[in-house]
C-alpha positions as CSV (number, residue, x, y, z in Angstrom):
1,M,-6.1,-26.5,41.9
2,L,-3.3,-24.0,41.8
3,D,-1.4,-26.0,39.2
4,I,-4.5,-26.2,37.0
5,Q,-5.1,-22.5,37.3
6,N,-1.5,-21.8,36.4
7,A,-1.7,-24.1,33.4
8,A,-4.8,-22.4,32.1
9,A,-3.3,-18.9,32.6
10,N,0.1,-19.8,31.1
11,P,-0.5,-22.1,28.1
12,P,2.7,-23.3,26.3
13,V,4.0,-21.0,23.6
14,I,4.1,-22.6,20.1
15,R,5.7,-20.6,17.3
16,R,5.2,-21.3,13.6
17,A,9.0,-20.8,13.1
18,D,9.6,-23.8,15.4
19,Y,8.0,-26.3,13.0
20,R,9.9,-29.5,12.5
21,K,8.9,-32.3,10.1
22,P,7.8,-35.5,11.9
23,D,10.6,-37.9,12.7
24,W,8.3,-40.9,11.8
25,L,5.5,-41.4,9.4
26,M,2.5,-43.8,9.6
27,P,1.3,-44.8,6.1
28,D,-1.1,-47.5,7.3
29,V,-3.2,-47.8,10.4
30,F,-5.5,-50.6,11.6
31,L,-7.9,-49.8,14.5
32,D,-10.1,-52.2,16.4
33,F,-12.8,-50.9,18.8
34,S,-14.7,-53.2,21.1
35,L,-17.3,-50.7,22.1
36,D,-19.0,-50.3,25.4
37,P,-20.0,-47.0,27.1
38,A,-18.3,-47.9,30.3
39,K,-15.2,-49.7,29.0
40,T,-14.1,-49.7,25.3
41,R,-11.0,-51.6,24.3
42,V,-9.0,-50.0,21.5
43,T,-6.3,-52.0,19.7
44,A,-4.1,-50.1,17.2
45,R,-1.6,-51.5,14.7
46,L,0.6,-48.8,13.2
47,E,2.9,-49.3,10.3
48,V,5.7,-46.7,10.9
49,T,8.6,-45.6,8.8
50,R,11.5,-43.4,9.7
51,N,11.3,-40.0,8.1
52,G,14.9,-39.1,7.0
53,S,18.2,-39.9,8.6
54,H,18.2,-39.6,12.4
55,N,18.2,-41.7,15.6
56,H,15.2,-40.2,17.3
57,P,12.7,-42.6,19.0
58,L,9.1,-42.9,18.0
59,R,7.0,-40.6,20.2
60,L,3.3,-41.4,20.2
61,H,1.0,-38.8,21.8
62,G,-1.4,-39.9,24.5
63,D,-3.9,-38.1,26.8
64,G,-5.1,-40.0,29.9
65,L,-4.1,-43.4,28.5
66,T,-2.4,-46.4,30.1
67,P,-0.8,-49.0,27.8
68,L,-2.1,-52.5,28.4
69,V,-0.1,-54.0,25.5
70,V,2.9,-52.7,23.5
71,L,4.2,-55.0,20.8
72,I,7.1,-54.2,18.4
73,D,7.0,-56.3,15.3
74,G,4.8,-58.7,17.1
75,E,7.0,-59.1,20.1
76,S,6.8,-57.7,23.7
77,Q,10.0,-55.7,24.3
78,A,9.5,-54.1,27.7
79,D,13.0,-52.5,27.7
80,A,12.3,-50.7,24.3
81,W,9.5,-48.5,25.4
82,R,8.7,-46.1,28.2
83,M,6.2,-43.4,29.2
84,D,7.3,-39.8,29.1
85,G,4.5,-37.9,30.7
86,S,1.4,-38.7,28.6
87,D,3.4,-39.9,25.6
88,L,4.5,-43.4,24.7
89,V,8.2,-43.4,23.6
90,I,9.6,-46.4,21.7
91,D,13.2,-46.9,20.7
92,L,13.3,-48.5,17.2
93,P,16.5,-49.7,15.5
94,G,15.3,-50.0,11.9
95,N,13.6,-47.8,9.4
96,A,10.2,-49.6,9.3
97,H,8.3,-51.3,12.1
98,S,4.9,-52.5,13.1
99,I,3.7,-51.2,16.4
100,E,0.7,-52.6,18.2
101,T,-0.9,-51.1,21.3
102,Q,-4.0,-51.7,23.4
103,V,-5.7,-49.4,25.8
104,E,-9.1,-49.2,27.6
105,I,-11.1,-46.0,27.6
106,S,-14.5,-45.0,29.2
107,P,-16.6,-43.0,26.8
108,E,-19.3,-42.3,29.4
109,A,-16.7,-40.9,31.8
110,N,-15.2,-38.6,29.1
111,L,-16.6,-35.2,30.0
112,Q,-14.2,-33.3,27.8
113,L,-16.3,-34.3,24.7
114,M,-13.0,-34.8,22.8
115,G,-12.0,-38.2,21.6
116,L,-14.7,-40.9,22.0
117,Y,-17.6,-39.9,24.3
118,A,-21.1,-41.0,25.2
119,S,-24.0,-38.6,24.8
120,G,-27.7,-39.0,24.3
121,G,-27.4,-42.8,24.2
122,N,-24.9,-42.6,21.3
123,L,-21.1,-43.0,21.1
124,C,-19.5,-40.2,19.0
125,S,-16.0,-39.0,18.3
126,Q,-14.6,-35.5,18.0
127,C,-10.9,-35.4,17.1
128,E,-10.1,-31.9,15.9
129,P,-7.6,-30.6,16.9
130,E,-6.1,-33.2,19.3
131,G,-8.9,-35.5,20.4
132,F,-7.5,-38.6,18.7
133,R,-4.8,-39.1,21.3
134,R,-7.5,-39.6,23.9
135,M,-8.5,-42.9,22.2
136,T,-5.1,-44.5,21.4
137,F,-1.4,-43.6,21.3
138,F,-0.7,-41.9,18.0
139,L,1.3,-39.4,16.0
140,D,-1.6,-36.9,16.5
141,R,-0.5,-34.0,14.2
142,P,-2.0,-32.8,10.9
143,D,1.1,-33.4,8.8
144,V,1.1,-37.2,9.4
145,L,-1.2,-38.8,6.9
146,S,-2.4,-42.4,7.1
147,R,-4.7,-44.9,5.3
148,Y,-7.1,-46.3,7.8
149,R,-8.9,-49.6,8.2
150,V,-11.3,-49.7,11.1
151,R,-13.1,-52.5,12.7
152,M,-15.7,-52.0,15.5
153,D,-18.1,-54.2,17.4
154,A,-20.9,-53.4,19.7
155,D,-24.2,-54.5,21.2
156,K,-26.5,-54.7,18.2
157,A,-29.7,-53.8,20.0
158,R,-28.2,-50.7,21.7
159,F,-26.0,-49.6,18.7
160,P,-27.4,-51.0,15.5
161,V,-25.6,-48.4,13.4
162,L,-21.8,-48.5,13.3
163,L,-20.1,-45.9,11.1
164,S,-16.5,-44.8,10.4
165,N,-14.5,-43.2,7.7
166,G,-14.5,-44.4,4.1
167,D,-16.6,-47.2,2.6
168,L,-18.2,-50.2,4.4
169,T,-16.2,-53.3,3.5
170,A,-17.7,-56.0,5.9
171,S,-20.3,-56.4,8.5
172,G,-22.1,-59.2,10.4
173,D,-23.4,-60.6,13.6
174,M,-21.4,-62.0,16.4
175,P,-22.2,-64.2,19.4
176,G,-23.8,-62.7,22.5
177,G,-26.0,-60.2,20.6
178,R,-23.1,-58.2,19.2
179,H,-22.3,-57.2,15.7
180,F,-19.3,-55.7,13.8
181,A,-18.6,-53.4,10.9
182,E,-15.4,-52.8,9.0
183,W,-14.6,-49.5,7.2
184,T,-11.8,-48.7,4.8
185,D,-10.6,-45.2,3.8
186,P,-8.0,-45.6,1.0
187,F,-7.0,-41.9,1.0
188,P,-4.3,-40.7,3.5
189,K,-5.7,-38.3,6.1
190,P,-4.6,-36.8,9.4
191,S,-5.9,-38.1,12.6
192,Y,-8.1,-35.1,13.3
193,L,-10.4,-36.2,10.5
194,F,-11.1,-39.6,12.1
195,A,-14.7,-40.3,13.0
196,L,-16.6,-43.1,14.7
197,V,-20.3,-43.3,15.5
198,A,-22.2,-46.1,17.2
199,A,-25.9,-45.2,17.6
200,N,-29.5,-46.0,17.2
201,L,-30.4,-43.9,14.1
202,A,-32.4,-44.1,10.9
203,A,-31.3,-42.9,7.5
204,N,-32.6,-40.8,4.6
205,V,-30.9,-42.7,1.8
206,D,-30.3,-41.4,-1.7
207,S,-27.6,-41.5,-4.4
208,F,-25.6,-39.2,-6.6
209,T,-24.1,-40.1,-10.0
210,T,-20.7,-38.4,-10.5
211,K,-19.6,-36.9,-13.8
212,S,-17.5,-40.1,-14.5
213,G,-20.6,-42.3,-14.0
214,R,-19.9,-43.6,-10.5
215,E,-22.9,-44.0,-8.2
216,V,-22.3,-42.7,-4.7
217,K,-24.6,-43.8,-1.9
218,L,-25.8,-40.9,0.3
219,A,-27.2,-41.2,3.8
220,I,-28.3,-38.7,6.4
221,W,-28.5,-40.4,9.8
222,V,-30.9,-39.0,12.4
223,V,-33.3,-40.1,15.1
224,E,-36.2,-41.7,13.3
225,S,-38.7,-39.1,14.2
226,D,-36.6,-36.4,12.4
227,L,-36.4,-38.2,9.0
228,P,-39.1,-36.0,7.5
229,K,-37.0,-32.9,8.2
230,T,-33.9,-34.1,6.2
231,G,-35.1,-33.5,2.7
232,H,-33.6,-30.0,2.3
233,A,-30.2,-31.1,3.6
234,M,-30.2,-34.0,1.1
235,A,-31.0,-31.7,-1.7
236,A,-28.3,-29.3,-0.6
237,L,-25.8,-32.1,-0.5
238,K,-26.5,-33.3,-4.0
239,A,-26.5,-29.7,-5.3
240,S,-23.0,-29.2,-3.6
241,M,-21.6,-32.3,-5.2
242,A,-22.8,-31.2,-8.7
243,W,-21.6,-27.6,-8.2
244,D,-18.1,-28.7,-7.1
245,E,-17.8,-30.9,-10.3
246,R,-19.0,-28.1,-12.5
247,V,-17.1,-25.2,-11.0
248,Y,-13.9,-26.8,-9.7
249,G,-13.8,-30.1,-11.6
250,L,-13.7,-32.0,-8.2
251,E,-15.5,-35.3,-8.1
252,Y,-16.3,-37.1,-4.9
253,D,-13.8,-39.9,-4.3
254,L,-15.5,-42.6,-2.2
255,G,-18.5,-44.9,-2.8
256,E,-20.4,-43.6,0.3
257,Y,-21.1,-40.2,1.8
258,N,-22.6,-40.3,5.3
259,I,-23.8,-37.4,7.5
260,V,-24.7,-38.0,11.1
261,A,-26.9,-35.4,12.9
262,V,-27.3,-35.5,16.7
263,S,-28.8,-32.8,18.9
264,D,-26.0,-33.0,21.4
265,F,-22.9,-32.9,19.2
266,N,-20.6,-30.4,20.9
267,F,-19.5,-28.6,17.6
268,G,-21.7,-27.1,14.9
269,A,-20.4,-29.5,12.3
270,M,-17.2,-31.4,11.5
271,E,-15.9,-32.3,8.1
272,N,-14.4,-35.7,9.0
273,K,-13.7,-37.7,5.8
274,S,-17.2,-39.2,5.6
275,P,-19.0,-39.4,8.0
276,N,-19.5,-35.8,8.6
277,I,-21.0,-35.2,12.1
278,F,-23.4,-32.3,12.6
279,N,-25.4,-30.8,15.3
280,S,-29.1,-31.4,14.3
281,R,-29.8,-27.7,13.9
282,Y,-27.7,-27.6,10.8
283,I,-29.5,-30.5,9.1
284,L,-33.1,-30.5,10.1
285,A,-35.6,-28.1,8.5
286,N,-39.4,-28.2,8.6
287,P,-41.5,-25.8,6.6
288,D,-43.9,-25.4,9.5
289,T,-41.2,-24.0,11.8
290,A,-38.1,-23.2,9.8
291,T,-37.5,-19.7,8.4
292,D,-35.8,-18.8,5.1
293,I,-32.7,-18.1,7.2
294,D,-32.8,-21.6,8.7
295,Y,-33.0,-23.1,5.2
296,D,-30.1,-21.0,4.0
297,G,-28.1,-22.0,7.0
298,V,-28.6,-25.7,6.4
299,S,-27.6,-25.3,2.7
300,G,-24.5,-23.3,3.6
301,V,-23.2,-25.6,6.3
302,V,-23.9,-28.8,4.4
303,A,-22.0,-27.3,1.4
304,H,-19.2,-26.1,3.6
305,E,-18.5,-29.5,5.1
306,Y,-18.8,-31.3,1.8
307,F,-16.4,-28.8,0.1
308,H,-13.9,-29.6,2.8
309,N,-13.5,-33.1,1.2
310,W,-10.9,-31.5,-1.1
311,S,-10.1,-28.1,0.6
312,G,-9.1,-29.4,4.0
313,N,-9.2,-33.2,3.8
314,R,-7.5,-34.4,0.7
315,V,-5.4,-31.2,0.8
316,T,-4.8,-30.4,4.5
317,C,-2.8,-28.4,7.0
318,R,0.9,-28.8,7.7
319,D,0.2,-27.4,11.2
320,W,-2.5,-25.5,13.0
321,F,-1.1,-22.2,12.0
322,Q,-2.6,-23.0,8.6
323,L,-6.1,-23.5,9.9
324,S,-7.2,-20.2,8.4
325,L,-6.1,-21.4,4.9
326,K,-8.3,-24.4,4.8
327,E,-11.2,-22.7,6.5
328,G,-10.9,-19.4,4.6
329,F,-10.8,-21.1,1.2
330,T,-13.7,-23.4,2.1
331,V,-15.7,-20.4,3.3
332,F,-15.0,-18.8,0.0
333,R,-16.3,-21.9,-1.8
334,D,-19.5,-22.2,0.2
335,Q,-20.2,-18.5,-0.1
336,S,-19.8,-18.8,-3.9
337,F,-22.1,-21.8,-3.9
338,S,-24.7,-20.1,-1.8
């Protein structure tokens, strides 16, 4: 208890002047989640490249993880990796390698509500600022941008909806009452924008045609009884997309835009590269109970998280000292819209 108290009272000092570019980059990432609230298996394949001329090892951040499998270019090389505190450190001789790891995590035992956690019968992720390292070993810093392919499988009756970043590229049934979904996000992003949702939800589905003529599928996912309360949020989303095209010339870049709203999400809203995850209070509005302020609040937060697609996601932070830049500019944009 004394160590915990001292750690809380004396957090490590991080100075902006101490910034150093990452030793390694990860242009492509493949993640496979076999989902279960008690025991989820996470397999990660990371394509890594040396960033500059140096002989530093690859240091992957972890938090509460134990490696079950570590493969380097498809081979087990026990003498090439070691644990240093919570981090997985791998000595790599070349400039480009494929690293595969496997861990097991327990979402229902995750009481920090960072990483992947179980709440209200759903599985939901929160990765900003450093929650991703609670799911798998990773270069968990905002200046490492990766293209993601994600596969997940789960019990279909319990979790009929499986969402992650980008566009849905495959789905289907599996033996034993399970099903799978595969999502691909072709645009490089930092790990703090990763999102995964496995839930029993219903969707208000609509579409938006961009200025170049592409049709984007829109969906707001909520518990079925709340569907009648999502109309204003959907209208606000479409208005935000049109405004960003008209004022900033910024067109949405994926084929789908998903919003997930759950009553027990531990943040107000999070701009993960679709799907956004919201607390329900910032999505649901019923004319019988909501005030004008409530309606304005829904419009403002929906717009804010959508505008982050460019000011915060496609153009992101170098480090967390730049948080005020992405948030400040996006607040300016949502206030101009409102």
